[in-house]
N, C-alpha and C positions, 0 to 999 in steps of 0.2 A: 697847636696842641696835636695830641696823640691820642689816642682811642681812648685808653686808659682815662686820663684827662677829661675826654664827653664824657668818659660813664660816670665818673665821679662828679660831672656838672649835670646831665641829664637825670640822673638816677638816685643821686644825691639822698633828692626831696629835705625837709624842714630838721636833717641830723646831719647833712654831710658840709659843707664849708659855706663861709658867707653865702657866695656867687651860687649856689648850688640852692641855696636856702631865697635867696633873692629870685634867684628864677621861678620858684615854684610856688614864694604868692602872687608872681606876677600871672602866671599860668591860673591859679587859682582864683585870683579876681578878672581875669579874662573868659574863664567859665562863667562864673557869677553873670557878670555881664551880659554874657549871651542868653542864659536863661530870664534875664528883666529884659533881653531886649526882644526874646520871641511875646513873649506877655505885653509890650507895648506895642507889637508890630499888632499884635490881635484888632485894635483898637483901629478902625477903617480913618478917624480925622489926624490918630496919631500917623499911620503909616505915609497918609497923601503928604503930610506937611514934611516930611522928614525924610521922605524915601529914598534921598542920594544919600543923606547920612546913614540910614540903617543896612545899606546896600552897601555902603565903601567900609563900614564895619562888618559886613559879614565878611570879606574877600579880604579882609585886612586875618579874621578870626582862621578861616581858612587856610591860609597860608598859615599861620603859627602853629597850628596844629598839622599841618600837612608833613609840614618841615621836623615837628616833635614826632613826631609819628614816623620819619625816615630817620632820623637820628635816634631812636630806641632801637629801632632794627638794624640800625649799622654798627653800634658797641654793645647788642646782645651777646657777641663770643666773648663779653667781660665776665658776664653774670656768672656766680660760684654754681648753678644748677646747671649750667652748660657746661661745665670742665671735661675736658676730657673730646670733647665733638670739634670737627674744624668749623670756620669759620663759618659757610654758608649754609652747614646741618646747623648749628644751632640760634641762627637768622630764623630756616625755615622754622626751627621747634618756637623760637618765643614769634612767630608769627599767626600761631594758631592757637596761643597762650588767652585765656579770658581779658586778660588785660591790654591786650594788643588788638582783638578783635573789637573792644571798647573803641579803641582809638581811632579803630579805620571807620566803623559807625558813626563817629564825629564827625568825620569828612567828607563818607559817601554820599549821602544824600544829597551835598550841592553839586557835587559832578555827575550823579544821575539825573539832577536838573537841568543842568544843561548839555550834557550831552543828548538825553533822553528829549525835552523840553516837558519830563511830567509837571505835574498840579503844583507851583510853587507852595500853594494853602496850606498841604501837607508835610510838604518838605519841612516846609518853618516849622511846624510842630516837631516832626522828627530830630530836628537842632537838639530839644533837649535829654536827647539822649549823651550832650555833651554832659551832663550832671554825673554821668557815671564816670567821667574822667579823673573823679573827683579819691578815688580808690588809691588811683597813685600816691596822693600828698597825707590823705587822715587813713590812720593802723588800722582803728577802726575797722574803718568798711573795707579794708583788705582782708580782715579776719574775716569775716561776713561772708567775701568769697571764697576765702581758702576752706571754710565751711560747706556753704552753698554745693562749690563742688569736690565738696570730696563727702558728701550725703547725697548728688543728684538722682543716684538711682530708686533710692530709698522717699525720695520726694516726687518722684517721677509715679513711680506705686503707688503713694496715696493719693495723687492727686488722677489717675489713673480709675481710681476705687471711685474717689468721690464722683468722678465722671460717668461712671456706670451707674451709682446710686442715684444721682438726678436724673438722668437717663430716666432708667426702671420708674422713679416715685412718678416722672412727668407722663406716660405710657399707664401707668393706674390711675393719675387722677383725671386724665382726660377720659380712662373708659369708665368713672365713676360719675362725672359730674358733667361731663358731654349734654347727658337728656336735657339735667338739669340747669343746666347756664351754656346753653348751645354759641353765644354772644363771649362769654366769658372762656369757655374753655375750647376754642373753635377747633384747634389741632394739638395733635402732642408738642410743636413749635412751641405755639400761646403758653402751652402747662408747662415748658421748663420754665421761665421767666418765674412761676412760682413757687418749680422742684426749686430753684437757685437762692432765690428769697428765703423760703422757709430752712433748704438744709442748713444755710450758714446762722441762722435764727435771727437774720434780722427784721423782718417780720413787718413788711412795709403797711399792709390789711389791705392794700386795695385788690388783688385776689381773694376770697376766702373760700374754702368748700361749704355745703350747704348741707349734701347729704348726708347720713351716718356714716357710710363706708366710707367717706372722701376726708371727715374729720377723724374717723380713727389712723387713716392713714396719715392726714397730717401730723396727727400725734405720734407716731411712731415716729416719722420722719424728723422732726421739731428731734427725738430723744436722739436720734441716731445721729443727729449733726449734732449736737453737743460734744459727743467723743470724736467723731471721725473727721469732721471739720480741723481740729484742734492738732489733730494728728502732726500736721508735716512741721507744726508751729513746733508740739514737744519736742522732735525729733533735733528741729534746730536748735531749740534750748539746749538740748545734752550734748549737741556734738558743739555748741558755741563755750560751755563749760569742758569738756575733754581738750577742746583747742587750747583756752585758755591757760588749762592747767600744763598742760606739755609744757608751751609758753614758757610758764613759770618756772617750771623743773627743768627744762634749758637753761634758765638764766640762773635756776637754782646752783647746778651743775660748776658754771663759769666761774660763780662765786667763789665756791669750795676749790676749784684750780687756783684761783687768785689768792684764795686766803692759806692756802699751804705753809708758803715763809710766816704765816703770824703777821705780817703787814699788808698795806694797800696804799699803794704811792699814787701820783695823780695821773699818770698813763693809764695803769691798771683803772681806776676810778672814770676818767674819762671812758675807755672803751666798755666798758659796764655802762655805762649811761648810754653809749650810743647804741649797744647791744639793746636793752633794753626798747631805746625807743623803736627798732628797725621792728620788737617782737609784740611794738605796742600793749610795752606795758609802763605804767606811771612810773616818772622819777622817784613821788613819794614810796610806789612799793619796793622800789629798789632799794633803798633806804631803810623802809622795815626790814626786808629781807637782809638787807645785812649788819641790822643792827641782832639782829636774829643769829645768822650764821657766826660773828661774830663771836658773839659767847660760845659756841660750839669751839672755836676755833679756839680760844683764849687760852695760852699753856702757864700752867699754875708752877712755879717752882716749890720743888722737893727735895729733902738731903736725900743721895746719895747710897746712901747708908742704913738710913733707919727709914726715911720716908715719907716723913713727915716735911708738911708746908713751912715753906720760909718766907715768913712775913718780910 
C-alpha cells in the first residue's frame, strides 16, 4: 500500500471505505474499553484479581495507539491543509496540531511510567485522556475543538477576568469576615473556596458570611457571577452557531455547483453526502437543502418568441 492508501485507511473515518469504517469502529471500541478499564482498576479487589489481564490490555492498547499516532504523522503530507509543504514540514505542522497532541497524550503516560518510574495510580487516571481521541471519529466533537481553537484568546481573557475577580472577592471577604469567623475564613486561601462557589452561583452553603459587609459583598459577587461566569459559554455558543452556518454555506455552495446543469447524478450525490459527513452536517439536513435548492435551479420551459410558459 502506498501512502495515499494508508491515508484513506487511517483518516477515512466513518465516511471512508469499508476498511476505514471498520478500523474507526474498532478504535472507538478500544477507546471506550480503556475508559472502562480505568474505572474497574480503581476497585482494589478487581485490580488484584485481574492484574495480569489489565496489564496485558494496557500493553496492547499502548501498542495500537502508538502505531496509530505514527501512521497519522507519516500520512500527514496527504492532508489538503498541508498542500504545498514538503513531507517533513507537513509532519512537523501536524505534530503540533491539537488532534496530534491528544494522540500523544494518549500514550505518553504509559511511557513516562516505565521510563521514570512515576506513580502508576495517577498515570492510570491520565489514561482517561484517551477519550479525547474520539474527536477523530465524531465530527460534532471535532467542530467543538475547532470552535475552542478559534476562540482560545477570548476564552482565556474571560477566564483570566474570572480568576482576578475570585481572588479580589476572596481577599475582601477575608477582610470582612476574619474577625467574626476566624476558623472559617482563616486565610485568603480558605476564602477562595467561598469565592469560587459564590461566583459560579453554586452556593453549597457550607461557608456563609455573618457580617453586614460580608453579606453585601456576597450579594454583589452573586450578581456579577450570573453574567461573568456565563460569558465563556456565550462566546462558545455564538461561535459554534457561526461555525455551523459557515459549514452549511460551504455545503450550499457545493450544491449550487452540482445543480448548475439542473441534474444531480449518483456520483455527485455521493460526493455531497461524503462532504456533509466531513462537515458534521446530517444527511437529513443535506436532503432538505437539496430539495430547497433544487427548486431554485428548476428551469421552467418558456416560448422563445412570446416568453409564455410552455406546459
